[in-house]
C-alpha positions in Angstrom: 100.3 31.9 93.4 103.0 33.4 95.6 103.6 32.8 99.3 100.9 33.8 101.7 101.2 37.4 103.0 100.6 36.2 106.6 103.7 35.2 108.5 103.6 33.8 112.0 105.3 35.6 114.8 108.0 32.9 114.9 108.6 33.4 111.1 108.9 37.1 111.5 111.3 36.7 114.4 113.4 34.3 112.3 113.5 37.0 109.6 114.8 39.5 112.1 117.6 37.2 113.1 118.5 36.4 109.5 118.6 40.1 108.7 120.9 40.9 111.6 123.2 37.9 110.7 123.4 38.9 107.0 124.3 42.5 107.9 127.1 41.3 110.2 128.3 38.7 107.7 128.9 41.5 105.1 131.5 43.0 107.5 132.8 39.9 109.3 132.5 37.2 106.5 135.9 35.6 107.0 135.7 35.5 110.8 132.1 34.1 110.8 132.8 31.5 108.1 131.4 28.1 109.2 129.6 29.6 112.3 126.0 28.5 112.7 123.1 30.6 113.8 119.9 29.2 115.3 116.6 30.3 116.9 115.1 28.4 119.8 111.9 29.3 121.7 113.5 29.2 125.2 116.8 28.4 126.7 117.1 24.7 127.6 118.4 25.4 131.1 118.8 28.0 133.9 121.4 30.7 133.3 125.0 29.5 133.5 127.0 30.9 136.4 128.6 33.6 134.2 125.3 34.7 132.7 123.9 37.8 134.5 120.5 39.3 134.4 118.2 36.3 134.5 117.0 34.4 131.5 119.6 34.6 128.7 118.4 36.2 125.4 121.1 34.4 123.4 124.1 32.1 123.8 127.4 31.4 122.1 128.6 27.9 122.0 132.3 27.5 121.1 133.3 25.0 118.4 133.8 21.6 120.1 134.4 18.0 119.0 134.1 18.7 115.3 131.0 20.9 115.8 131.2 24.5 114.5 130.8 27.7 116.5 127.1 28.2 117.2 125.0 31.2 118.2 121.5 30.6 119.5 118.9 33.4 119.9 116.0 32.7 122.2 112.7 34.0 120.8 110.3 34.1 123.8 112.6 35.9 126.3 113.4 38.5 123.6 109.7 39.0 122.7 108.8 39.3 126.4 111.4 42.1 126.8 110.5 44.0 123.7 108.0 46.9 124.0 106.9 46.9 120.3 108.0 45.6 116.9 110.7 48.3 116.4 112.1 47.5 119.8 112.0 43.8 119.0 114.1 44.4 115.8 116.6 46.5 117.8 116.8 43.9 120.6 117.3 41.0 118.2 120.1 42.9 116.5 121.8 43.7 119.8 121.6 40.1 121.0 123.1 38.8 117.7 125.9 41.5 117.9 126.7 40.6 121.6 127.0 36.9 120.8 129.1 37.5 117.7 131.3 39.7 119.9 131.8 36.8 122.3 132.7 34.5 119.3 135.2 37.0 118.0 136.6 38.1 121.3 135.8 41.8 120.6 133.5 44.5 122.0 130.0 44.8 120.6 130.7 48.4 119.6 133.5 47.1 117.4 131.3 44.4 115.8 128.5 47.0 115.0 129.3 50.7 115.5 125.5 51.2 115.8 125.3 48.9 118.8 123.5 50.4 121.8 123.4 48.6 125.2 120.5 50.8 126.3 118.0 47.9 126.8 
């Protein structure tokens, strides 16, 4: 028997993040080597002083004390902002692109020419 066809919302969300990361790693493999990507349900704290627009959708944590660069995508705030499944996929991709841009010190449009900050 294969895997069940039913996937939870959280599993589908994880798949969207994985797809976005894999697409970016094809182009930026060397620069992203060793970086970790994770999904958490909600941010562990209020927005940092430099975070604008309320609840963060993702965060980049620079490498520190032997820990690798880490990008975390927050599932519930993104799901709450998405209008439908197509919008959810686009929003997940935009959040991953924005956080990779922070990590690499580049503009999101340079990371992904299809990036659109229209959300």
